[in-house]
Backbone as JSON Lines, residues from 0, in Angstrom:
{"i":0,"aa":"M","n":[20.44,21.41,35.12],"ca":[19.94,22.54,34.4],"c":[19.04,22.08,33.25]}
{"i":1,"aa":"A","n":[17.83,21.71,33.55],"ca":[16.89,21.24,32.55],"c":[16.52,22.34,31.57]}
{"i":2,"aa":"V","n":[16.45,23.57,32.06],"ca":[16.07,24.69,31.2],"c":[17.15,24.93,30.14]}
{"i":3,"aa":"K","n":[18.4,24.87,30.53],"ca":[19.5,25.08,29.58],"c":[19.45,24.02,28.47]}
{"i":4,"aa":"G","n":[19.23,22.79,28.84],"ca":[19.13,21.71,27.84],"c":[17.94,21.91,26.92]}
{"i":5,"aa":"E","n":[16.83,22.38,27.47],"ca":[15.64,22.62,26.66],"c":[15.87,23.78,25.69]}
{"i":6,"aa":"V","n":[16.56,24.82,26.15],"ca":[16.87,25.96,25.28],"c":[17.78,25.5,24.13]}
{"i":7,"aa":"I","n":[18.79,24.73,24.44],"ca":[19.7,24.22,23.4],"c":[18.94,23.35,22.41]}
{"i":8,"aa":"E","n":[18.04,22.52,22.91],"ca":[17.23,21.65,22.05],"c":[16.35,22.48,21.11]}
{"i":9,"aa":"K","n":[15.73,23.53,21.64],"ca":[14.87,24.38,20.82],"c":[15.67,25.16,19.78]}
{"i":10,"aa":"I","n":[16.84,25.66,20.16],"ca":[17.7,26.37,19.22],"c":[18.14,25.43,18.09]}
{"i":11,"aa":"A","n":[18.49,24.21,18.45],"ca":[18.88,23.22,17.44],"c":[17.72,22.94,16.49]}
{"i":12,"aa":"A","n":[16.52,22.83,17.04],"ca":[15.34,22.58,16.2],"c":[15.09,23.76,15.26]}
{"i":13,"aa":"L","n":[15.21,24.97,15.78],"ca":[14.99,26.16,14.95],"c":[16.05,26.27,13.84]}
{"i":14,"aa":"L","n":[17.3,25.97,14.17],"ca":[18.35,25.99,13.16],"c":[18.11,24.95,12.09]}
{"i":15,"aa":"T","n":[17.65,23.78,12.49],"ca":[17.33,22.72,11.54],"c":[16.23,23.16,10.6]}
{"i":16,"aa":"V","n":[15.19,23.78,11.15],"ca":[14.09,24.27,10.32],"c":[14.58,25.38,9.38]}
{"i":17,"aa":"A","n":[15.43,26.26,9.89],"ca":[15.96,27.35,9.06],"c":[16.75,26.8,7.88]}
{"i":18,"aa":"F","n":[17.61,25.84,8.12],"ca":[18.37,25.23,7.03],"c":[17.45,24.47,6.08]}
{"i":19,"aa":"G","n":[16.42,23.87,6.62],"ca":[15.43,23.19,5.77],"c":[14.72,24.18,4.85]}
{"i":20,"aa":"L","n":[14.4,25.36,5.37],"ca":[13.76,26.39,4.56],"c":[14.7,26.86,3.44]}
{"i":21,"aa":"V","n":[15.95,27.07,3.78],"ca":[16.93,27.49,2.77],"c":[17.05,26.42,1.68]}
{"i":22,"aa":"A","n":[17.1,25.17,2.08],"ca":[17.18,24.08,1.11],"c":[15.92,24.03,0.25]}
{"i":23,"aa":"A","n":[14.76,24.21,0.88],"ca":[13.5,24.19,0.13],"c":[13.46,25.31,-0.9]}
{"i":24,"aa":"L","n":[13.92,26.49,-0.52],"ca":[13.94,27.61,-1.46],"c":[14.91,27.33,-2.62]}
{"i":25,"aa":"A","n":[16.03,26.72,-2.31],"ca":[16.99,26.38,-3.37],"c":[16.37,25.36,-4.33]}
{"i":26,"aa":"W","n":[15.72,24.34,-3.79],"ca":[15.07,23.34,-4.63],"c":[13.94,23.96,-5.44]}
{"i":27,"aa":"N","n":[13.22,24.88,-4.84],"ca":[12.13,25.55,-5.56],"c":[12.67,26.25,-6.8]}
{"i":28,"aa":"G","n":[13.77,26.97,-6.63],"ca":[14.38,27.65,-7.77],"c":[14.84,26.68,-8.84]}
{"i":29,"aa":"A","n":[15.45,25.58,-8.4],"ca":[15.93,24.57,-9.36],"c":[14.77,23.92,-10.1]}
{"i":30,"aa":"I","n":[13.72,23.56,-9.38],"ca":[12.56,22.92,-10.0],"c":[11.88,23.88,-10.96]}
{"i":31,"aa":"Q","n":[11.78,25.16,-10.59],"ca":[11.18,26.13,-11.49],"c":[11.99,26.28,-12.77]}
{"i":32,"aa":"A","n":[13.32,26.27,-12.65],"ca":[14.18,26.38,-13.83],"c":[13.99,25.17,-14.75]}
{"i":33,"aa":"I","n":[13.92,23.97,-14.17],"ca":[13.69,22.76,-14.96],"c":[12.32,22.83,-15.63]}
{"i":34,"aa":"F","n":[11.32,23.21,-14.86],"ca":[9.96,23.31,-15.39],"c":[9.91,24.29,-16.55]}
{"i":35,"aa":"K","n":[10.59,25.43,-16.39],"ca":[10.61,26.44,-17.44],"c":[11.33,25.92,-18.69]}
{"i":36,"aa":"A","n":[12.4,25.15,-18.49],"ca":[13.13,24.59,-19.63],"c":[12.28,23.57,-20.38]}
{"i":37,"aa":"V","n":[11.46,22.81,-19.66],"ca":[10.64,21.76,-20.28],"c":[9.36,22.34,-20.89]}
{"i":38,"aa":"F","n":[8.68,23.21,-20.13],"ca":[7.37,23.69,-20.56],"c":[7.37,25.12,-21.09]}
{"i":39,"aa":"G","n":[8.53,25.75,-21.11],"ca":[8.58,27.14,-21.58],"c":[8.27,28.11,-20.45]}
{"i":40,"aa":"D","n":[7.83,29.29,-20.81],"ca":[7.55,30.34,-19.84],"c":[6.49,29.88,-18.84]}
{"i":41,"aa":"A","n":[6.83,29.94,-17.57],"ca":[5.92,29.47,-16.52],"c":[5.11,30.61,-15.92]}
{"i":42,"aa":"E","n":[4.94,31.69,-16.68],"ca":[4.23,32.84,-16.14],"c":[2.72,32.77,-16.36]}
{"i":43,"aa":"N","n":[2.25,31.79,-17.13],"ca":[0.81,31.7,-17.33],"c":[0.19,30.83,-16.25]}
{"i":44,"aa":"I","n":[-1.08,31.05,-15.99],"ca":[-1.77,30.38,-14.89],"c":[-1.8,28.86,-15.06]}
{"i":45,"aa":"P","n":[-2.15,28.31,-16.21],"ca":[-2.16,26.84,-16.32],"c":[-0.8,26.21,-16.01]}
{"i":46,"aa":"A","n":[0.28,26.82,-16.5],"ca":[1.61,26.28,-16.22],"c":[1.93,26.35,-14.73]}
{"i":47,"aa":"M","n":[1.55,27.44,-14.09],"ca":[1.8,27.58,-12.66],"c":[0.99,26.56,-11.86]}
{"i":48,"aa":"L","n":[-0.24,26.29,-12.29],"ca":[-1.05,25.29,-11.61],"c":[-0.46,23.89,-11.77]}
{"i":49,"aa":"I","n":[-0.01,23.58,-12.97],"ca":[0.63,22.28,-13.2],"c":[1.86,22.14,-12.31]}
{"i":50,"aa":"Y","n":[2.66,23.19,-12.26],"ca":[3.85,23.18,-11.4],"c":[3.46,22.93,-9.95]}
{"i":51,"aa":"A","n":[2.47,23.66,-9.45],"ca":[2.05,23.52,-8.06],"c":[1.53,22.11,-7.78]}
{"i":52,"aa":"I","n":[0.77,21.56,-8.7],"ca":[0.23,20.21,-8.52],"c":[1.35,19.17,-8.49]}
{"i":53,"aa":"I","n":[2.28,19.28,-9.42],"ca":[3.4,18.33,-9.47],"c":[4.23,18.41,-8.2]}
{"i":54,"aa":"V","n":[4.55,19.61,-7.76],"ca":[5.36,19.78,-6.55],"c":[4.61,19.24,-5.33]}
{"i":55,"aa":"T","n":[3.3,19.47,-5.26],"ca":[2.51,18.97,-4.14],"c":[2.49,17.45,-4.11]}
{"i":56,"aa":"I","n":[2.29,16.82,-5.27],"ca":[2.28,15.36,-5.33],"c":[3.63,14.8,-4.9]}
{"i":57,"aa":"V","n":[4.71,15.37,-5.4],"ca":[6.05,14.9,-5.02],"c":[6.27,15.11,-3.52]}
{"i":58,"aa":"A","n":[5.85,16.25,-2.98],"ca":[6.02,16.52,-1.54],"c":[5.25,15.51,-0.69]}
{"i":59,"aa":"V","n":[4.04,15.17,-1.1],"ca":[3.24,14.19,-0.35],"c":[3.91,12.82,-0.39]}
{"i":60,"aa":"I","n":[4.36,12.4,-1.56],"ca":[5.0,11.1,-1.69],"c":[6.28,11.03,-0.84]}
{"i":61,"aa":"V","n":[7.1,12.08,-0.93],"ca":[8.35,12.09,-0.16],"c":[8.06,12.14,1.34]}
{"i":62,"aa":"T","n":[7.05,12.9,1.75],"ca":[6.7,12.97,3.17],"c":[6.25,11.62,3.7]}
{"i":63,"aa":"I","n":[5.44,10.91,2.93],"ca":[5.0,9.57,3.33],"c":[6.2,8.64,3.42]}
{"i":64,"aa":"W","n":[7.08,8.7,2.44],"ca":[8.27,7.85,2.42],"c":[9.16,8.12,3.63]}
{"i":65,"aa":"I","n":[9.38,9.39,3.93],"ca":[10.21,9.76,5.09],"c":[9.57,9.27,6.38]}
{"i":66,"aa":"G","n":[8.26,9.43,6.5],"ca":[7.55,8.95,7.69],"c":[7.69,7.46,7.88]}
{"i":67,"aa":"R","n":[7.58,6.71,6.79],"ca":[7.73,5.25,6.88],"c":[9.15,4.86,7.27]}
{"i":68,"aa":"M","n":[10.13,5.55,6.68],"ca":[11.52,5.28,7.02],"c":[11.81,5.61,8.5]}
{"i":69,"aa":"S","n":[11.23,6.69,8.96],"ca":[11.41,7.09,10.36],"c":[10.81,6.05,11.3]}
{"i":70,"aa":"E","n":[9.6,5.61,10.98],"ca":[8.95,4.58,11.81],"c":[9.76,3.28,11.79]}
{"i":71,"aa":"K","n":[10.28,2.92,10.63],"ca":[11.1,1.71,10.51],"c":[12.36,1.83,11.37]}
{"i":72,"aa":"A","n":[13.01,3.0,11.31],"ca":[14.22,3.22,12.11],"c":[13.91,3.17,13.59]}
{"i":73,"aa":"K","n":[12.78,3.73,14.0],"ca":[12.38,3.71,15.41],"c":[12.11,2.27,15.85]}
{"i":74,"aa":"G","n":[11.48,1.5,14.97],"ca":[11.21,0.1,15.28],"c":[12.48,-0.71,15.44]}
{"i":75,"aa":"E","n":[13.5,-0.41,14.63],"ca":[14.77,-1.11,14.73],"c":[15.53,-0.71,15.99]}
{"i":76,"aa":"E","n":[15.35,0.54,16.44],"ca":[16.02,1.0,17.66],"c":[15.5,0.28,18.88]}
{"i":77,"aa":"T","n":[14.18,0.06,18.93],"ca":[13.59,-0.58,20.11],"c":[13.75,-2.08,20.11]}
{"i":78,"aa":"A","n":[14.07,-2.65,18.96],"ca":[14.22,-4.11,18.88],"c":[15.57,-4.56,19.37]}
């Protein structure tokens, strides 16, 4: 039953993404609270831009790091 296995695989992937979204939203709230505590009211445009830039830089760095770790793990599996 290849179709059944594929359906289970897709459901697992969707659940993983859903939990990732929930975690991202939780982190977003936490980061906004920290940002507000450090920089004050984050309702002005410059503060919001700084927040967006900082979060984007951190996301890029973490994504690159995760990609490298994944490639390293794959390399160790095949060795």
